[in-house]
N, C-alpha and C positions, 0 to 999 in steps of 0.2 A: 505494499500501501505506498502511495507515494503523496505528499500534499503538495498540490501545485500553487505556483504563484500565479495571482488572478491574472487572468488572459485579458489583454484591451482588446475590445470589438467594438464595431460601430455599425449601426443600421439605420438609414435615413437621416442621416446626421446627427444621431444619437451615440454618443460614447458611453460604455459602461464597461466592468469588470466582471469577471466569471470567477468565483469562487468553487471551484470544484477539488475533487479527490480522485486520482488514479488507481486502478487497482488491476492486478493481473490474477486472472481467473483460468485455471488448466481445465481443458474438456476434452472428449475423447477424439471428435473429430476436426474439431476447428484450431487445435493446438491451444497456445496461451493466448486468449481474448484479452485486449486492452477494454477497461470499463471504466466509465466515469460518473462519479455520484455528485448530484447537486441536493443538498439537505443532508441532516443527520441519519445517519445509519445505527444509531444508539437508542435502545428502547423502542424498538419497531413493535407495535401492538396490530391486531386485526384491524383496528380502526384507522392506522394511519395510511393515507394516501400514497401510494406508491406507482408511479409511472415508469414502464419499460420501455424506452425507444430502440429504434433501429432506422438507421437512415437509408436512404436513396442512393443509386450508382451516381459517382461523379462528386461525392461529398463523403460527411463523417459525421460525429457527433455533434460537430460544434455547429451544425445545419439548424440545431433545435434553440442554440442560445440565445438568437435575438428576439423569438417567439416568447421564451419562460422568462426573459427580461423584460419582457414589454409591460407597461404599466397597468394593461387589462389582466396580466397575469399576477399580479402582485399578490393579491391574498390567496390565491392557490399556490403559488409558489410557497409563501410562508408555512404553509402547513402539509407540505408534501415533501416525499423524497423523488427525485428522478434518477432514475439509473440508465445511464446510456451504453450503449453497445456499439463497439466499433467492428464492423465486418473484417475479418483478417487482412491485414496489409493495406487499408483504407484511411488509416489516420495520418494526421497533419506530419508530411515530412517522412513518410517510413520509407524505410531501405526495402529494396526486393526481398518479396519471399525466398525463402529457402529452395533451390532446384528439386530438391525431393520431396516438397511439399506438395500433396494431393489437396487441390481447393476443394471445398466441400460443395455439396449440392446445395439449393435453397431448403431442400427437406431436412438437410442432415444440420445447418444452420439452426433451424428452428428446433432440432430437437436437442441439441447441444446448450441451448439457451438455458434452458431448465438448471443445468450446473451455476449459473450464474443467480437464478432464485435461491439454490441452497447454500451458495457462498456466503450470501448476506442473512441468511436465514428468515426469507422473506416469505411467507405463505402464498399471498395473493397480489397481484398487479392487475394495474387497467394498461393495455398495450396502447402505444401511440408511436406507429410507424408512417412512414412515407414513400410510395413507389416501391421498390424493389423490397425495401423495408417493412414495407406494411403487408407484402406478398409472404416475407417470412413470418411475421407475426401472426397472422392468419392462420398459416399452418402449426405454429407454436399453440394457439388457443385449440385448435382442434385435437393435437396429439395431448394437452396437458389443460383439457378444461378445468379440472379440480384447482388449478393455479392461476387461472385466470378470471377477474370479475368482469371484465368487459372490455372492447377493442374499439378504439378508435383511428382509423385506419383513410388516410390520405392517398387519394389517386392509387387506389388499390386493384390491381385486376388479377382473378381468379383463371383467366385461361392461358393456353399457351400463346407464344409469339405468333400474331398474325405474319402473311405475306411481306407486308410492306415493313413492319417492325423488325422482321428477320433479315431481310434486306439491309436496313440501315444498320441494325446492330453489327450486320457482319462487314459493312465497310468500317464503319467505326472501329471495330476490332482489329482490321486488317492496318487501318491507321496508326492505332495505338501500339500494334506488335513490331511494326516495321519501322516506324519513326518516332514515336513517342508520342506526344501530347499534338495532335496537328488540327489545323482549322476544321476539317470535316468531323472529326471525333467532337471537337467542342460545338460546331452548331448542332449537331445533333442532341448533344447533352443539353443546350440551352432551350432546343426545342421540347425535349422531354420533360424539362423541370418548367418552364413557362409557359410552354404551350403555343395556341393559336395565335396569329395576327401580332406577333411580337412587334413587328415595326409599327403597328397602330397604337402602341401601349405607351401610356404616359408616365414620365416619373420612373421608368425602367433602364433607362440609361446606365445610372449609378449602380443598382443592385446587379444588373447583368456584368457590368465591367468588373464588380468586386467578385464575383462569381467565376469569371473567367481568369482573372487574375488569379486566385486560389487554385483553379484548376492548373494552369502551367506552371505555377511556382511551388506549389505544395502537396500535390496529388500524384503518387507514383504513378506513370502509365502502365506501367508493364501488370502492376498489382490490380489496377482498376479494370483491365482487359481480362482477368479473370473473374472478377465479380459479374461484368458482361455477358461473359459466356456462361456462368451459371443462370444469369437471370435470364438469358435465352434459351436455354436449356431445360426452363421450369416446366414442372408436369401440370397438367390441368386440374386443378382441385375444386372446380366447379360442381362436378356431381356428389362431390362428398359435402359439399354445406350445409344442405338442408338437413341432412342426417346428423352430421357430427359438428356442425355448430351450434353449441347450446347455449351461449353466453351473448348477453346484448351487444349488439354491433353497430356503430356508429361511422357508416362511409361517408366521407368529405371529399368534394371534388369541386373545381372552378368550372363555369361554364364555358371557359375558354381553354381548358385544360388539354393537352394534346392526347389523353388516352379516355376522355371522357365518357364514349360509349363502351369501353371496358368496364367501366365502375357499374354502369347501369346494368350491364350483363351480370355481374358479380352479385347486385342487389336483386336482380329477378332469380336467382339460385338459391337466396338465402331464405331460411323461413320466415316469415312475416313477421311473427310475435316476435323476433329477436332483432331484427333490421330496420334502421332508421337511415335514410340518405339526406346528406344535406349537399346543396349545390348553390353554391356563390355565383351570385352574377358578376359578369364584367371582369373576372380575375382568371389567370392560370394557375399560379402559386398561391396557394390560400394561405399557406404558411406566413409568408412575407407580405402578401399584399391583402390580407384581411385579418389581422391577428385580433382584432376586437369581436369580430363576428364567431371566429373560431375558440377563444376564450369564453366567450359566454356561452355555445353551445356546448363546449367541453364541460363548464361547469355545470349545464341542465342536465346533461346526459350522466354525469357522475352523481350529481344529486338523485337520479332515478336509481342509482346504484346502491344508495344510502351513504354516501359520502358527502362530504362539506354541508351538512344538515343545518348548521347554524349560519352558512354564510348567505347573505341576501342577495337577489337576483338584480342585477342591472336591468334597465330599460331597455329591451333589444330585442327585435325579431330572433324567434326561436328555428327550430327546423322548420325545413321545406317539406 
């Protein structure tokens, strides 16, 4: 366990420092996972809200920082523990994974994550994932329903890669493998994260530039390629959802998200008793473009799970 110095971060012109602790958790197939905690890991009770996060391709746990530090999350953050898992080799400034390391599948990552809960002696979590990370956490919730109170899944897909996605991912994969981070790979990852109509979006230039700068300078392209390959080779879990997803699940997407239709497909396969769909208008990246709306609906969802019962609701629209 390593106490980290506060990290300097900024979003939308707001600077803040991150107080987090790094842990190394040994797993069966993922090797030693880098796990970061925000909040106290002491005296965790069954009533302590614990969020387990897994990030998308082209990023790592730091992608959640600006949302958690947003003013709309202050009351939730003060009462919660966030456990962030970095997928192998995806951390900031990561060195190349060993040549003899077999990168795990999405299912294997999901099954190994239970070791993280055991490490912290946490009984139950609310999952909070984005993109590929959301797919991993959906698998985790089905494999370990007794350890999961609910799911908050951003831009999640339950299907295999479609023809165009497969083609685009293969092109990106080739660029990452042969010449490192390349404009083609960058453009695809930007589209994957920020969605449609990027050129028409207001006030996105700064956020997209920061994202590309981080890709170019701090994300290992060889390791990223392996995560992309694992996501590209994912199995279809759509047919398993109705029978095996027995915890409340909030699917979140932006109306301009790149994989909007796949989120709707996943929603149609879930048991309607446990599924809620939140579609935020006029955004592609809900995490960064609509933090107020996401925080409000996160609180509403968690209160439905019996958490944060003493926190008053703010005046905002709820689930669509």
